[in-house]
C-alpha angles and dihedrals in degrees: 000000000000123000102202093032094181093060109123091214093050092047090051088054091050091048089053090049089050088058087057094051107277108171107182137024137173118209113203107202139158093250114025090197090061107054107124093182092061095070093049091052093048089051087058091054097257114143098237128189127181123207134181117263132167114191092203096050097077093170088067097049098092090053090048092052090047090052092049093050090048091051092051089050090194136069107295116248102182139014124187121202104200111147121121142135128217095199128175103319096190091051092046089056091061109023115068094201091056092047092049092048090053092049092047094056101037101037115012094043092047093048089053095051095042093051091052094045092047093055094045091051092045088055093050091046101236146038145117130247122198114200119195106219124157141231084248086076092067098072128354113245125205090239097059110006094137089061095036092053092054090051092046090056092046093047093051093046092050093048091051091046090054091053091048094050099042094094089052091060091251116133125205120198118192114203118204109191122179124220106337126195102239139128089270092061097037112133094021123111111258116247123227113287091022113180142182136243093259092056091049089050092053091050092048093050090048088052091049091051091049095045091239121171095206133031127190118201116231093021093223088073090073092065092040093055092044084067098036093053091061099043110127112261095246090056092045091053090058091065099096101169 
């Protein structure tokens, strides 16, 4: 099941799984009647169901997870938590309502869904959760710290969740893509080592096959951020983009 079923990265992961024999998927989206990825998956022979899901309406999340499990009608093998918004970063730096809205979707909503999924998978005794984080989680930059902070919180929560669920035979994989060419980033200048959803999907599947707990995409970002995380603060502040 995919929470954030219109995410281009998540759909690329599902497409890659379909090539490996995926039979059934549930796409949890804001409007089930508007899920373009569903038709493409059905055309590939994947039994695809869409259900209503609002990341911000945390009181409805248990019912959404229940609906997704019912649609799968089998023990759940894999859940992908992929919803996020970039938003207006300059406005979020100055307007508290915008900043809180960003944090509600990207962090609070994700914490809610992950907590529910973790307990359901613990109860069934197995499962895998893929969480789409970002390299922006590694160190907040002046250009996008409202977004980066939400991903930092999500990343830390997901890593801790994975440690807590390991003894229950539930695996959590945190994916940290860099700048990805999607609708969310359209119109923005690509960052170094920019990538695309298909490349991220390949890296995620490789991580799943290896049993990895963290995946960087592209992999070169891991070494790059090993350096960037220890840059002296005065130098880090000079990175404006």
